[in-house]
C-alpha positions, 0 to 999 in steps of 0.5 A: 772490062772484067777482072781476071777472078770475075772471068774465071768465076763466070766461066766455072759457074757458068759450066757448073750451071750448064752441066746441072741444067742439062742432067737435072735443072734449075742451074740459074740458081748458080748463075743469077746469085753470081751475077748478082755478086758482081754488081749486076741488079736483079733485072740485069742479071736476069736478062743477061743470064739468057745469053749463057741459057741460049748458048748452053741449050744450043750447045748441049742440042748440038752435042747429043749423039745423033742417034734413032733415039734422040731423033725419036725422043726429039720427035715425041716432044712435038705433043708437048711444045705447043702446050708448053709455049702456049702456057709460057706466053700466057704466064709471062703476061700474067696480070696477077701478082702472087704474094711473093710469100704465097709463092715461095711456100707453094714451090717449096712445098711442092720441091718438098713433095718431089724430095720425098717421092724420089727418095722413098720411090727410087723405082718411080724415077728409074723406069724405062720408057713405057711405049704402052701408054698413050702419051697424047693425053688431054690430061698430059697436054694441061700438065705440060700446059701448067708447066708452061705457065709456071716456066712463063711466071716464074722459071726458076725449076722449070726443069726439075718440073718438066722431069717430074711430069715426063717421068711420073705422069707420061711414063718417060726413062729420065734419060728420054726425059731429059733429052725431050727437056733439052729441046723444049727448053731450047725453043723456050729460050729463044724468044726470051732471048731476043726480047731482052737483046732487044731491050738493051738489058743485057750486060755483054762482056759478062754474058758471053764470059758466062756462055762459054762456062755454059756452053762448055757444061752443057756439052760435056753433060749432052756428050758424057752424062745424058747418053750413059748407061747409067745416065737414070741414076745419075741424073736421079742422084743430081736431081735430089741435090738440086731439089735441096737447093732448091728447098732451102733457097725457097724457105731461106728468108723464113730460116733465119726468123726460127734461128 
């Protein structure tokens, strides 16, 4: 039985994570530590976190206005789904075990480059969708396949990298890229959720309480933020904040050694 303060913390943390996941990504940076703080081990927290993820993506997708633009962007994501899903399946089953230090430094370095790009070249992130650009090229297919590999192997920061590829390479507007991200993330979450549910690793009391918060946060973001007239600017600001947090998280083990 959850304590009252645990219930409040899970709902509040879930709301923040759901909002961040829809607007930018990396909301698990909030929910995973929160679940572990409540006493769940890393594996149980990772499994339980999927409950919030499946409810949040479902809530966000169902809350998007059923406009012609939204439907068009979902159709655009059909090209993206196969490489991402194939990559994710392969990534999840990779036998190669990257050293944790190498993984952290690599991801952190990429995040730093993204942060520099968002700060130094804001116009690149505030573009309208370029309809003249061919978005079904082998290069983009491989880019999204690589993203799937990353998502299946590591997952943390998937939304950030999805938006980076969609905006900087495919030339989608942030708002349009977010719609595609929600749809692709929803499809990616389904098999993982059922795998963890079947394995019995989910702590359902924590997971369902967390799901209340993530659903509300995802619904709020989908209705009030993603389709807002200033969605591109809002997303960019949230993205910058999330990237900074992710950089600190990646290099945190080494910061103490420098002090």
